[in-house]
MDTraj code that builds the backbone (N, CA, C; nanometers):
import mdtraj as md
import numpy as np

residues = "ILE PRO MET ARG PRO ARG SER ARG SER LEU THR VAL VAL ILE ALA ARG VAL ASN GLN VAL LEU ARG GLY TRP GLY GLU TYR PHE ARG HIS GLY SER SER SER ARG LYS PHE VAL THR ILE ASP HIS TYR VAL HIS GLU ARG GLN ALA ILE PHE ASP SER ILE LYS HIS GLY ARG ARG GLY ARG ASN TRP GLN ARG HIS THR ASN ALA TRP LEU GLU ARG LEU GLY ILE TYR ARG LEU SER ARG PRO THR ARG PRO LYS THR ALA HIS ALA".split()
xyz = np.array([
    [0.1022, -0.1126, -0.0080],
    [0.0034, -0.0116, -0.0110],
    [0.0610, 0.0986, -0.0332],
    [0.0722, 0.1793, -0.1362],
    [0.1469, 0.3425, -0.0847],
    [0.1004, 0.4040, -0.0182],
    [0.2336, 0.4551, 0.0633],
    [0.1572, 0.5977, 0.1578],
    [0.1397, 0.7336, 0.0757],
    [0.0763, 0.7814, 0.1763],
    [0.0438, 0.9272, 0.0891],
    [0.1256, 0.9935, 0.1502],
    [0.1976, 1.1450, 0.0797],
    [0.3037, 1.2412, 0.0365],
    [0.2954, 1.3077, 0.1915],
    [0.1893, 1.3494, 0.2801],
    [0.1225, 1.3696, 0.3791],
    [0.2357, 1.2907, 0.5440],
    [0.1975, 1.1415, 0.5062],
    [0.2521, 1.0718, 0.5845],
    [0.4213, 1.0112, 0.5703],
    [0.4813, 1.0592, 0.5093],
    [0.5870, 1.0322, 0.4617],
    [0.6984, 1.1100, 0.5219],
    [0.8064, 1.0875, 0.5727],
    [0.9116, 1.1710, 0.6472],
    [0.9737, 1.2223, 0.5585],
    [1.0555, 1.3801, 0.5384],
    [1.1065, 1.3809, 0.4044],
    [1.2626, 1.3672, 0.3718],
    [1.3250, 1.3424, 0.5640],
    [1.4258, 1.2698, 0.5813],
    [1.4336, 1.1666, 0.4872],
    [1.3164, 1.0865, 0.4803],
    [1.3401, 0.9161, 0.4431],
    [1.3039, 0.9693, 0.2709],
    [1.2471, 1.0163, 0.2438],
    [1.2278, 1.0677, 0.1533],
    [1.3480, 1.0786, 0.0324],
    [1.4224, 1.1848, 0.1158],
    [1.5714, 1.2322, 0.0748],
    [1.6479, 1.1033, 0.0823],
    [1.6643, 1.0372, 0.1622],
    [1.7446, 0.9315, 0.2015],
    [1.7330, 0.8335, 0.0464],
    [1.6068, 0.8034, 0.0432],
    [1.5586, 0.7152, -0.0500],
    [1.5985, 0.7806, -0.2115],
    [1.5668, 0.8924, -0.2157],
    [1.5784, 0.9645, -0.3969],
    [1.7624, 0.9349, -0.3618],
    [1.8452, 0.9658, -0.2725],
    [2.0112, 0.9947, -0.2716],
    [2.0632, 0.8161, -0.3044],
    [1.9814, 0.7744, -0.2465],
    [2.0415, 0.6459, -0.2587],
    [2.0470, 0.5978, -0.4296],
    [1.8987, 0.6366, -0.4635],
    [1.9072, 0.6113, -0.6326],
    [1.9818, 0.6612, -0.7284],
    [1.9512, 0.7861, -0.6453],
    [2.0823, 0.9214, -0.7918],
    [2.2235, 0.8767, -0.7763],
    [2.2634, 0.8099, -0.6491],
    [2.4158, 0.7826, -0.6658],
    [2.4357, 0.6679, -0.7267],
    [2.3414, 0.5916, -0.7275],
    [2.3698, 0.4476, -0.8005],
    [2.3639, 0.4813, -0.9288],
    [2.2522, 0.5822, -0.9912],
    [2.2702, 0.6057, -1.1525],
    [2.3912, 0.6340, -1.1647],
    [2.4206, 0.7444, -1.0979],
    [2.5453, 0.8562, -1.1082],
    [2.6634, 0.7478, -1.1345],
    [2.7015, 0.6501, -1.0241],
    [2.7965, 0.5638, -1.0849],
    [2.8247, 0.4697, -1.1692],
    [2.6423, 0.4279, -1.2455],
    [2.6531, 0.3353, -1.2989],
    [2.6529, 0.3987, -1.4835],
    [2.5915, 0.4947, -1.5170],
    [2.6064, 0.5857, -1.6103],
    [2.7488, 0.6864, -1.5992],
    [2.8172, 0.7425, -1.5072],
    [2.8694, 0.8056, -1.4805],
    [3.0131, 0.7464, -1.6725],
    [3.0388, 0.6843, -1.6872],
    [3.1447, 0.6338, -1.7904],
    [3.1025, 0.6936, -1.9039],
    [2.9415, 0.7008, -1.9415],
    [2.9060, 0.7503, -2.0872],
    [2.9412, 0.9024, -2.0746],
    [2.8605, 0.9335, -2.2013],
    [2.8499, 1.0759, -2.2435],
    [2.6960, 1.1191, -2.1933],
    [2.6866, 1.1527, -2.0090],
    [2.5892, 1.1499, -1.9560],
    [2.5367, 1.2668, -1.9069],
    [2.6381, 1.3870, -1.8937],
    [2.6268, 1.5039, -1.8250],
    [2.4705, 1.5359, -1.8715],
    [2.4196, 1.5758, -2.0182],
    [2.3270, 1.6348, -2.0303],
    [2.1717, 1.5955, -1.9980],
    [2.1790, 1.4123, -1.9670],
    [2.0637, 1.3684, -1.8757],
    [2.1015, 1.3836, -1.7574],
    [2.1914, 1.4195, -1.7003],
    [2.1986, 1.4083, -1.5461],
    [2.1404, 1.5568, -1.5092],
    [2.1780, 1.6813, -1.5533],
    [2.1059, 1.7861, -1.5814],
    [1.9695, 1.7577, -1.6025],
    [1.9057, 1.6944, -1.6442],
    [1.7692, 1.6612, -1.7524],
    [1.7426, 1.5882, -1.5501],
    [1.7763, 1.4507, -1.5270],
    [1.7461, 1.4365, -1.3881],
    [1.7764, 1.5212, -1.3095],
    [1.8340, 1.6067, -1.2857],
    [1.8525, 1.7009, -1.1612],
    [1.7235, 1.7792, -1.1607],
    [1.6765, 1.8245, -1.2920],
    [1.5724, 1.9231, -1.2935],
    [1.4618, 1.8911, -1.2100],
    [1.4164, 1.7250, -1.2966],
    [1.2899, 1.6356, -1.2685],
    [1.2949, 1.6390, -1.1198],
    [1.3946, 1.5794, -1.0412],
    [1.4265, 1.5581, -0.8849],
    [1.3768, 1.7185, -0.8265],
    [1.4408, 1.7834, -0.8773],
    [1.3838, 1.9095, -0.8051],
    [1.2453, 1.9354, -0.8279],
    [1.1969, 1.9482, -0.9424],
    [1.0432, 1.9651, -0.9507],
    [0.9515, 1.8844, -0.8585],
    [0.9844, 1.7275, -0.8481],
    [0.9109, 1.6496, -0.7941],
    [0.9420, 1.7080, -0.6551],
    [1.0631, 1.6763, -0.5849],
    [1.0730, 1.7384, -0.4665],
    [0.9724, 1.8731, -0.4105],
    [0.9837, 1.9767, -0.5382],
    [0.9057, 2.1073, -0.5145],
    [0.7185, 2.0543, -0.4700],
    [0.7224, 1.9747, -0.5755],
    [0.5523, 1.8972, -0.5910],
    [0.5530, 1.8571, -0.4508],
    [0.6159, 1.7564, -0.3973],
    [0.6080, 1.6574, -0.2658],
    [0.5821, 1.7376, -0.1425],
    [0.6981, 1.8827, -0.1411],
    [0.6982, 1.9549, -0.0484],
    [0.5647, 2.0449, -0.0140],
    [0.5486, 2.0792, -0.1615],
    [0.3749, 2.1830, -0.1388],
    [0.2514, 2.0845, -0.0708],
    [0.2279, 1.9890, -0.1656],
    [0.1633, 1.8711, -0.0920],
    [0.1400, 1.8344, 0.0423],
    [0.2626, 1.8229, 0.1037],
    [0.3005, 1.8240, 0.2466],
    [0.2175, 1.9224, 0.3001],
    [0.2846, 2.0445, 0.2508],
    [0.2266, 2.1532, 0.3319],
    [0.1020, 2.1912, 0.2805],
    [0.0380, 2.1369, 0.2262],
    [-0.1050, 2.1656, 0.2099],
    [-0.1209, 2.2901, 0.0676],
    [-0.0551, 2.2843, 0.0313],
    [-0.0503, 2.4141, -0.1098],
    [-0.0308, 2.3562, -0.2263],
    [-0.1158, 2.4190, -0.3491],
    [-0.0538, 2.3645, -0.4729],
    [0.0100, 2.4289, -0.5405],
    [0.0131, 2.2939, -0.6504],
    [0.1787, 2.3739, -0.7627],
    [0.3009, 2.3740, -0.7080],
    [0.3689, 2.4167, -0.7358],
    [0.5533, 2.3706, -0.7162],
    [0.5970, 2.4957, -0.6503],
    [0.4702, 2.6332, -0.6166],
    [0.5497, 2.7204, -0.5081],
    [0.6985, 2.7481, -0.5478],
    [0.7264, 2.8031, -0.6673],
    [0.9004, 2.7906, -0.6994],
    [0.9459, 2.9313, -0.6351],
    [0.9254, 2.9779, -0.5440],
    [0.9633, 3.1299, -0.4995],
    [1.0077, 3.0409, -0.3739],
    [0.9599, 2.9448, -0.3384],
    [0.9988, 2.9085, -0.1853],
    [1.1179, 2.7631, -0.2309],
    [1.0839, 2.7246, -0.3560],
    [1.1616, 2.5998, -0.3346],
    [1.2868, 2.6401, -0.4933],
    [1.3991, 2.6960, -0.4306],
    [1.5237, 2.7581, -0.4856],
    [1.6167, 2.6600, -0.4429],
    [1.6871, 2.6610, -0.5418],
    [1.8102, 2.5886, -0.6041],
    [1.8809, 2.5523, -0.3993],
    [1.9254, 2.7495, -0.3443],
    [1.9714, 2.7034, -0.2549],
    [1.8503, 2.5915, -0.1199],
    [1.7370, 2.6133, -0.1591],
    [1.6517, 2.4968, -0.0611],
    [1.6717, 2.3457, -0.1042],
    [1.6781, 2.3265, -0.1994],
    [1.7334, 2.2038, -0.2216],
    [1.8874, 2.1804, -0.2095],
    [2.0109, 2.2546, -0.1503],
    [2.0875, 2.2307, -0.1402],
    [2.0690, 2.1856, 0.0494],
    [1.9966, 2.2882, 0.0863],
    [1.9712, 2.2790, 0.2253],
    [1.9260, 2.1276, 0.2459],
    [1.8467, 2.0765, 0.1987],
    [1.7965, 1.9416, 0.2053],
    [1.8927, 1.8064, 0.1773],
    [1.9962, 1.8550, 0.1042],
    [2.0802, 1.7420, 0.0871],
    [2.0691, 1.7082, -0.0242],
    [1.9618, 1.6958, -0.1139],
    [1.9520, 1.6587, -0.2203],
    [2.0809, 1.6097, -0.3274],
    [2.1318, 1.5050, -0.3536],
    [2.2623, 1.4553, -0.4418],
    [2.1775, 1.5090, -0.5935],
    [2.2832, 1.5729, -0.6382],
    [2.3196, 1.6149, -0.7634],
    [2.3912, 1.5471, -0.8641],
    [2.3291, 1.4607, -0.9302],
    [2.4154, 1.4387, -1.0645],
    [2.4948, 1.5114, -1.1706],
    [2.4430, 1.6270, -1.1600],
    [2.5228, 1.7161, -1.2282],
    [2.5896, 1.8378, -1.1692],
    [2.6740, 1.7695, -1.0419],
    [2.7188, 1.8670, -0.9813],
    [2.9053, 1.9224, -1.0687],
    [2.9098, 2.0407, -1.0272],
    [3.0103, 2.0496, -1.1166],
    [3.1512, 1.9532, -1.1179],
    [3.2440, 1.9118, -1.2094],
    [3.3400, 1.8681, -1.1239],
    [3.4920, 1.9404, -1.1127],
    [3.5716, 1.8992, -1.0530],
    [3.6973, 1.9316, -1.0429],
    [3.7919, 1.8700, -1.1254],
    [3.8431, 2.0025, -1.1984],
    [3.9510, 1.9628, -1.3214],
    [4.0589, 1.9138, -1.2829],
    [4.1093, 1.7869, -1.3470],
    [4.2195, 1.7256, -1.3153],
    [4.3617, 1.8140, -1.3198],
    [4.4375, 1.7761, -1.2157],
    [4.5619, 1.8909, -1.2099],
    [4.6930, 1.7575, -1.3017],
    [4.7490, 1.8264, -1.3588],
    [4.8723, 1.8043, -1.4260],
    [4.9903, 1.7276, -1.3102],
    [5.0170, 1.5927, -1.3199],
    [5.1290, 1.6091, -1.2399],
    [5.2501, 1.6331, -1.3229],
    [5.3294, 1.7069, -1.2519],
    [5.4962, 1.7147, -1.3124],
    [5.5880, 1.5612, -1.3152],
])
top = md.Topology()
chain = top.add_chain()
for i, resn in enumerate(residues, 1):
    res = top.add_residue(resn, chain, resSeq=i)
    for name in ("N", "CA", "C"):
        top.add_atom(name, md.element.get_by_symbol(name[0]), res)
traj = md.Trajectory(xyz[None], top)
């Protein structure tokens, strides 16, 4: 029986989403996947905003509340995180 969004803890949902995202990132990191990773990050942000809106009895996505900073504070894993440039060894 699926649980309704109001009954799920946000930390439980984020932990599960992070687990899945890390798995996808590790599996697909060797291909040319950067554009798809950005698409998945946008989708996760949108779904998390909708989940939070439903949980708080609001309609829609409420984008003013759900900024990238909000998402970072929650600790959502980002597939399209910036990569550090590789250093040349002398």
